[in-house]
N, C-alpha and C positions, 0 to 999 in steps of 0.2 A: 555290130551296128555301132556308127560315132554317136556319142553323147557328150553333153555337157557335163564335165567332171565337177565334183563338188567343190574344188579350189576355185572354179570360175564362176560359181552362183553368184557370190558377192560382187564379182566385177560386172556380171550381167545386170544385177539389180541397181547398180550405181550408173552403169550405162543408160539404162531406161530412165533413171530420174535426172540425169544430167542432159539427155538428149530430147527430152519431152516431158515425160512424167505422168503423174497420177491425173485422172480426170473424174468425171461424176461416174462413169461406167467401166473404167479401165485403170488397173492397179496391180501391184504385186499380189499374187494370188493370196498370199497369207493374210493380206489386209481385208479381204472381203469377210464379212459375216459367215460363220460356219454354215448356217442354212443356205446361203447363196453359194459357198464352195460346193456343197453337196448337190445342189440344183446344177451346177456347171458340169461337175464330174458325172453325174447320171445322164444328163442330156447328150453328153459326147461319148460316154461309155469308156471313161479313162480309169485304168486301175493305178491308184497310187503306189501299189506293191512293186510295179515295174518302172514307173518314171515319176519324177517330182514336178508337179505344177509349179511354173514360176510366175508367169504374168497372164491375166486374163482381161478380156473386154467383153462385158455381158450387159445386155439390155434385153430384157424378157420380151419376146415377141418380135425383135428387131435383129440382133446378131449375138453370136457366142463365139469367141475366139479363145484359145487357150495354147500357150506355149509352154512346153514341158522340157526336161532335160534329154528327151529322145525326140520328139515330134512337135509339129505345128498342127492343131485341131481346130476345126471350125465346121459352123453349120452354114450351109448354102441358103439360098433364098427358098428353095423347094423343101427345106427342113431335113435335108440328107446331111449326115455327119461325114466329113471328109478330113484325111490327115496326110501330111507327108512327113517323112523321116527327115530329120534336119540334115543328114548327111547328102540328101538328094537335091536341096535348094542351092541353086548356083547364081541366082540373080534375083533382083526385084525389079519391077516395073516402076519408074518413077513418076509415070502419069498417074496423077491423082484425080480421082473422079467424084465430084461433090454429088452425092446420091440424092439426098432428102435434106433440104434446108429447114424444115420443121423440127427435125431431130438430130441434125448434124452427124450423118454418116458419111464416111469416106470408103472407098474400095482400094485396095493394094493388090497388085499382082505379084506373083513370084513365078519363076521359071525352073523347071527341075532338070535334072541330068538327062532325062528322057525326053526332053524338050516339050514337056507338058505346060501349058500356061494356065495358071490358076489364079482365082481371086477370092478375096474375103473382105467382108464389110467389118468395120468397127467404128468407134467414137472418133470423130473429127478432131483436128487441132493438135495440141502438145502430146495427148496420148498416142495419137497416130504416128507423129514423129517419133516418139520414144520407142515404140514397137518397131517401126521401120528402120531404125537405126540399131536396134538390138538384132534384127535378122541380118542386117549387113556385117555387124560385129561377128555373128556367128559363122557367116560364109567366110570371114577372114580368119577366125579361129581355127576352123577346119583345115585351113592351108598351113597352119603352124606345125 
């Protein structure tokens, strides 16, 4: 399974910061308070023994997204946990849907190798741009 090597983690973090960056609900995972980190990992069922959390977008009751060294995890509107292995993401959908003007939620789509079209919600604005650009970077890194 393809994964983000330790040597690329700082590059991913810098790319997130320079192409968008931190928001009220989106940031590098290690910058969340410990109790929020635990909430995110528990909600999504992620084991930090197998993969390292890198970037998260979490607003309780609205959305939860986590990028790790191996997968992209999120909760859909029905509160089901979904994930895709990073090696299977081949494209992003550039159409941005403004979901809820009261709480600034955008949806971003990804397309997988088996032609599944998936969408996830997250914080709008600069954080959205940062995550989107990191996913594009990961697609490029896989090709190297």
